[in-house]
C-alpha positions in Angstrom: -14.8 -0.6 20.5 -16.6 2.2 18.9 -17.8 5.2 21.1 -21.4 4.5 20.4 -20.9 0.9 21.8 -19.6 2.2 25.0 -22.8 4.1 25.5 -25.0 1.3 24.3 -23.4 -1.4 26.3 -21.8 0.3 29.3 -24.1 3.0 30.4 -24.6 3.1 34.2 -27.0 6.0 34.4 -29.2 7.9 31.9 -31.7 10.7 32.3 -33.7 13.4 30.5 -32.5 17.0 31.1 -33.5 20.4 29.7 -36.9 21.8 29.9 -38.6 18.5 30.5 -36.5 17.8 33.6 -37.0 21.5 34.9 -40.8 21.3 34.5 -40.7 23.9 31.7 -41.5 21.8 28.7 -44.1 23.0 26.1 -45.3 21.4 23.0 -42.2 22.1 20.9 -39.6 21.2 23.6 -36.9 18.8 22.6 -36.0 15.7 24.7 -32.4 16.1 25.9 -30.9 12.9 27.1 -27.7 12.7 29.2 -25.8 9.7 30.5 -22.7 8.2 32.2 -20.9 5.2 31.0 -18.2 3.1 32.6 -15.5 2.3 30.1 -14.1 -1.3 30.8 -10.9 -0.9 32.6 -8.7 -2.9 30.1 -9.4 -0.2 27.5 -7.2 2.1 29.6 -4.2 -0.3 29.2 -3.9 0.7 25.5 -2.1 3.7 24.0 -5.5 4.9 22.7 -7.7 5.7 25.7 -11.5 5.5 25.7 -13.2 8.8 25.1 -14.1 11.1 27.9 -17.5 11.8 26.3 -19.6 10.7 23.5 -22.3 12.4 21.4 -25.1 10.1 20.4 -26.1 7.6 19.4 -29.2 9.5 18.2 -30.0 13.1 18.4 -29.9 15.2 21.6 -27.9 12.6 23.5 -24.6 13.2 25.2 -22.7 10.9 27.7 -19.6 11.2 29.9 -17.2 8.5 31.0 -17.5 8.0 34.7 -14.2 9.5 35.6 -14.8 12.7 33.6 -18.3 13.0 34.9 -16.9 12.8 38.5 -14.2 15.3 37.8 -16.7 17.9 36.6 -19.1 17.2 39.4 -16.4 17.8 42.0 -15.8 21.1 40.3 -19.5 21.9 40.8 -20.2 22.1 37.0 -23.9 23.2 37.0 -24.9 20.9 34.0 -23.3 17.8 35.8 -24.8 18.4 39.1 -28.3 19.0 37.7 -27.9 15.8 35.7 -27.3 13.9 38.9 -30.6 15.3 40.3 -32.8 14.8 37.3 -36.3 13.6 38.3 -36.6 11.8 34.9 -34.3 8.8 35.2 -34.5 6.5 32.1 -31.9 3.9 33.1 -29.8 3.0 36.3 -27.8 0.0 37.2 -26.1 -1.0 40.4 -23.1 1.2 39.7 -25.4 4.0 38.7 -27.3 3.7 42.0 -24.1 3.9 43.9 -23.2 7.1 41.9 -26.6 8.6 42.7 -26.0 7.7 46.4 -22.9 9.9 46.2 -24.8 13.1 45.1 -24.2 14.8 48.4 -20.4 14.2 48.2 -20.3 16.5 45.1 -22.0 19.4 46.6 -20.0 22.3 48.2 -19.8 26.0 48.3 -18.0 25.8 45.0 -21.4 25.8 43.5 -21.8 29.5 44.3 -18.8 30.4 42.0 -19.8 28.1 39.2 -23.5 28.8 39.0 -23.3 32.5 39.5 -20.2 32.7 37.2 -22.1 31.1 34.4 -25.1 33.2 35.1 -23.2 36.5 34.9 -21.6 35.5 31.6 -25.0 34.7 30.2 -26.4 37.9 31.6 -23.8 39.9 29.7 -24.8 38.2 26.5 -28.4 39.1 27.2 -27.4 42.8 27.6 -25.5 42.6 24.3 -28.7 41.3 22.6 -30.7 44.2 24.0 -28.2 46.7 22.8 -28.0 45.1 19.3 -31.5 43.8 18.6 -33.6 45.7 21.2 -34.6 42.5 23.0 -32.9 39.6 24.7 -33.3 35.9 23.8 -36.2 35.4 26.1 -35.8 31.5 26.4 -32.2 32.2 27.6 -33.5 34.8 30.0 -36.0 32.3 31.4 -33.3 29.6 32.0 -30.9 32.1 33.6 -33.6 33.1 36.2 -34.2 29.4 36.8 -30.5 28.7 37.3 -30.0 31.5 39.7 -33.1 30.4 41.7 -31.7 26.9 41.8 -28.3 28.1 43.0 -29.9 30.2 45.8 -32.0 27.4 47.0 -29.0 24.9 47.0 -26.9 27.3 49.1 -29.9 27.9 51.5 -30.8 24.2 51.9 -27.9 22.2 51.0 -30.0 20.3 48.5 -30.2 20.8 44.7 -33.8 20.8 43.2 -34.0 20.7 39.5 -37.8 21.2 39.0 -39.2 24.7 39.2 -42.4 23.8 40.8 -44.7 26.7 41.4 -42.3 29.0 39.5 -43.3 27.5 36.1 -45.9 30.0 34.9 -43.8 33.0 35.9 -40.8 31.5 34.0 -42.8 30.7 31.0 -44.2 34.2 30.8 -40.6 35.4 30.5 -40.0 33.0 27.8 -43.0 34.3 25.8 -41.7 37.8 26.2 -44.6 38.9 28.3 -42.4 40.4 31.1 -40.7 43.7 30.3 -36.8 43.5 30.2 -36.4 46.0 33.1 -38.5 43.8 35.3 -36.5 40.7 34.3 -33.3 42.6 35.0 -34.6 43.5 38.5 -35.3 39.8 39.1 -31.7 39.0 38.1 -30.3 41.5 40.5 -32.5 40.3 43.4 -31.7 36.7 42.8 -27.9 37.5 42.6 -28.1 39.3 46.0 -30.1 36.5 47.5 -27.6 33.9 46.3 -24.7 35.9 47.8 -26.6 36.1 51.1 -27.3 32.4 51.0 -23.6 31.7 50.7 -22.9 33.5 54.0 -25.2 31.0 55.8 -25.0 27.9 53.7 -24.9 24.4 55.3 -22.7 23.2 52.4 -19.0 22.3 53.1 -16.3 24.4 51.6 -15.0 21.6 49.5 -16.7 18.4 48.1 -15.8 14.9 49.5 -12.9 14.0 47.1 -11.9 11.0 49.1 -15.3 9.4 49.0 -15.6 9.9 45.3 -12.1 8.7 44.6 -12.8 5.5 46.6 -16.0 4.9 44.5 -14.1 5.4 41.2 -11.3 3.1 42.3 -13.6 0.3 43.3 -15.5 0.6 40.1 -12.3 0.4 38.0 -11.1 -2.5 40.0 -14.3 -4.4 39.6 -14.3 -3.9 35.9 -10.7 -5.1 35.6 -11.6 -8.3 37.4 
């Protein structure tokens, strides 16, 4: 079975991500599609295992096999968690609906380290751009602010919200380069402090619910084998 066939025939969940899901799309925005497929269990009985992820078919499309997707979600990978919470769902079957019902099981305080760790790495790259070119990549600066806001609110409420809502215009002003870099830097610093403070009072558990996710994956593998 070709990788593209796994996506075409065995996708359990597919959504739109990126600026369109965040509520930050403009006229030139791409449509980034992400998905999860469940490889038939008998494929794992061979020496050559099914792929953990597949690019395509088509442009701007990327899918994960269910087990790999769950592994990354349990590690609080920001891209994976946001994929689970996209407001733009294009396809979902019964297995996909059960995956979505598990969204809370993947959330934990680990999100503080993964979200802020990624943000700090990107922030250093922006500083390098300023030193080298005199200005940052403004689109990246916008998305970094969005990510930190999302992490702060997740830790405060225990719920992950992807859309930026009322923050849209302020973020797009950053993308257009209309906000001075020192002001953007101060926003970064404030959001980082608010995120650290939110961690001290978060309702999120210390660890995700591994057992619940493992049970789900086992049942899906067993059902596929039957």
